[in-house]
N, C-alpha and C positions, 0 to 999 in steps of 0.2 A: 504493500500499500503505500502511495506516495502521499505524504502530510496525513494528518489526521484532524478533519476539519470537524466543527462542533456539530454538524448534522450527520455524522458518521453512522448513528444508530438508524436513521432513515435509509441511508445508502446500504447499510447490510440488509434491512429489511425488505429493500426492493431489489435485492440482486441475490438470486438464489444460489449461486456459486459461493456466496459468503455465508449462507446459513449456516447455524451450528451443525456439527456431526458428531462430536464425541459426547457432548451433553448439552443440557439446555443453554450453558453458558458460553461454550467456546466455539468461536468463529474459527474456520480455517486460516485465518490470517496470521502468517509466520513472521512477518518482518513489516517494519514502517520506517521508510526512509524520510527524514526530516530535511525541507530546504530552508527553514528559517524558525526561530523561536516565536514568530508572532502567533497571536492567539488563534487566529483562523486555522494555523496549521497544526496546532498542539493541542488544544481544547479536548479534541475527540481522544485522546490517549486515555482520559479519565473515564471514558466509556469502555475502555477494554481492559479495565483494573480488576475483572471479576477472576483473580487467581487464574488468568489465563496465560500462558507462556507464549512468549513472543520476542523479537529482537528490534531494538530501536538502532538505527544507523543515523548519524549525523556528524558533524565536525565538531571538534572540541569545543569550539566558542558556543555552539548551539547547545551542547551537551551541559555545558558550566552555566549557562543560561537558565536551562531548565532546574539545575541544581539550586539555584538561588530561590525557588519556589517551592516550598515544603509540601504544596498539595501534591505535586507529583511524587512525594515519596510513598504514595499509595500504589505506585507501580513497584512492588517489592523487588529488590534486586536479585533476590534468588529465584524469582520468577520470571521477571522482565530485564534481560541484559541490554545494557547499553555499549554500542561498539563506536568508538571515534574511528572515522575514516578520513583520508586525506587527499587534499587536491591532486586531480591527475593521476590517483593511483587506482586502478580496477579494482573492483572487489564484488563478490557474488551475496547478494543479500537473502537470496533463495538460490537453490540447486538449478543450474541452466540459464540464469540470468546474470549477465555481466551489467555492472553500474560503474560510471566514473562520474564524479562531481567536478565542477569549477565554478570558479567565483564569478558573480555578476553583481554589476553596480547596484548597490542597496545601502542599507543603514541598519542599525539597531533596531529590535523591536519597538513599538511605539509605547508598549507597557514599561519599557526598561529607559525610556527618555528621561524621566523627572524633570528637572528643571533646565537641562540641557538639551541641545537638538544639534544633530549633524547629518547634513545631506549627503557629505562626501562619502565615498565607497568606504564600506568596513569589511576588511578582508575575512573570509569565512563566515560573516554574520548572515549572507544571503547567497545561496548557490543554485546553480543549475545542475541538471543530470542529464547523461547520455546513457540510455539503456540499449544493450544488445542482447538478443536472442532469437531463436528460430528464424534467422535469416533477416532481421529487421531491426533498423535503429531508430529510436524515438527520442528526441529532445524534448525535456520537460523543464520549462522556465516559467513558474508561476508567479513570479515577482522580479521585476526588472525596472530599474529607474532611468536607465538611458541604454541605447544601443552602443556598444564599442567593437574595435575590429577583433578582439579576442573571441567574443561572443558569435559575431558573424562567421567567423572561420571555423567555429566548431559546428555550424549547422550545414557545412558542406557535407553531402552525401547521406543526410538523414531520410528516412522515409516518411516521418511525421514530426511536426513541430507542435507542441501544446504550449501556447505562450501567455503570458500576463494580459488579461483582458479587462482588468478591473474597472476602468474609467474609459468612455467614448471620447469626452472632452475632458480637459485637464479640471475644469471647474462643474464636474458634473454634481458633486455633493453640494456645493455652494448653490447651484441653480434648483436643485431639489428640496433647499432648505434643510439639509440632512447633517451639515457639519460646516465648519469654518475653514477646513484643509482642502486643498487641491489633491489631485491624485501624485503629483511629483513630490508634494511635501510628504505624503504617506510613502514615497519610494517606488510609485508605479508610473510607467511611461502612458500616456494616454494613445489610444488606437489612432485618432485623426490627426490632421495637422501636417505641415512640412516636415516637423522633427518628432511626429508620432511613429508608432510601431509600423503601421501599414505601410507608410512611405519608405521608412528606413530598411524595411525587410522586402520590399517589393522585388529586388533583383535576386534574391535568395533563390536558389532553386530547390524547393521543398514541395512534393507532391501533395501533401495534406498539411494545411495550416489550419489549427484549431484553436479559437481564443477559449481560455479557463480564468477561473478564478475571478469571475464578474460579479461587480457590486450590483445590489438590488436597486441602485439608482442609475444605471448604464441603461439608456434607451434600446440598445440592441437586443435585450430581453423581451421586447414587445414585438412580436410577430407582425410583420408588414410595416413597420415603422420606416421612416426614411434613412436612418442610421444601420437598421438591420438590412436593408437593401444594399446600401453601399457597402458595407462589408462584406457580404455575398457576391456582389458584382467584382470585388477585388479579389476572389478567389479564397475567402476565409469562411470557416464553419464556426459557428457559436455553439458550443459545447451544451450538452442537455444530458438529463439522466436517461441512462441506457445507451448512450452512444458507444458504438464498437468501431473502432478505428481500422481493424483489419478483419472483417467478417469473415 
C-alpha cells in the first residue's frame, strides 16, 4: 500500500482483494510505503493497528517524524516493523515488487511547522517512488512542490505516472473559502498555468498520466466541468475509486 490515508477503512471495504482472510481483523496488507509524514498519508496507519503484522517503509526523516507523536506507538514494534529506506537504493517491500525512492521538491509536514515555515526543499521529507514488477514501471508522486530536472529524468520509460493533483489553480482553497493557504504554500504544484504540472509534464513520454491526491475543492472532481474537460483533453486521467491502471 502506498501511503495510508484517513479513509483507508473505506478503501479496504470497497476492495475485495483487501478484505480480511485470516480473521475478521486482518487485511492481507503486508507493507505500507510512506512518501511523507503529512496527516493525509499517515492517519490511516491507526486503522491498521489491530495487532495485524505488517511493515512500514519510509526514510529516516519520515520515521523520525512519526516517532515524535506517541499516538503511533499504538503500532506495537513487535507487530509492526519500521524499515528505513534510502534514496536511490532499490528494495522489495513485498516479494516480486521493486521500489526505488527519490527526493522531490517539498517541505516538512504542516503539523510539524509550528511557528516556522520553510518552502525550500527538505531532503527526505517528501519522496516519490518508482515501482517495478510484472514488466511494468510506475512512478508515484503524490506531493510535489515544483518540477525539476531530476524528477523529469526519472519519468523517462515509465508506463504510468500517478502525480500530485491536489489543486487545479494555486488558489483553489481560497476561492472555495476553505483555507487561506495556496496549493504551493502547502507544497503542491497546481495542475493549470504556464508553470503548472500539465504544462511542465507535456513533453514527458508517459503512456498513462493519472492525477491523484485530489483535494475536495478541486473542480476537476466535478464531472463535465470545464476543468475536468481541460485535464482530459490534455491526456490526463482523474483517479477514482476502483481505477485499474493495467486491466
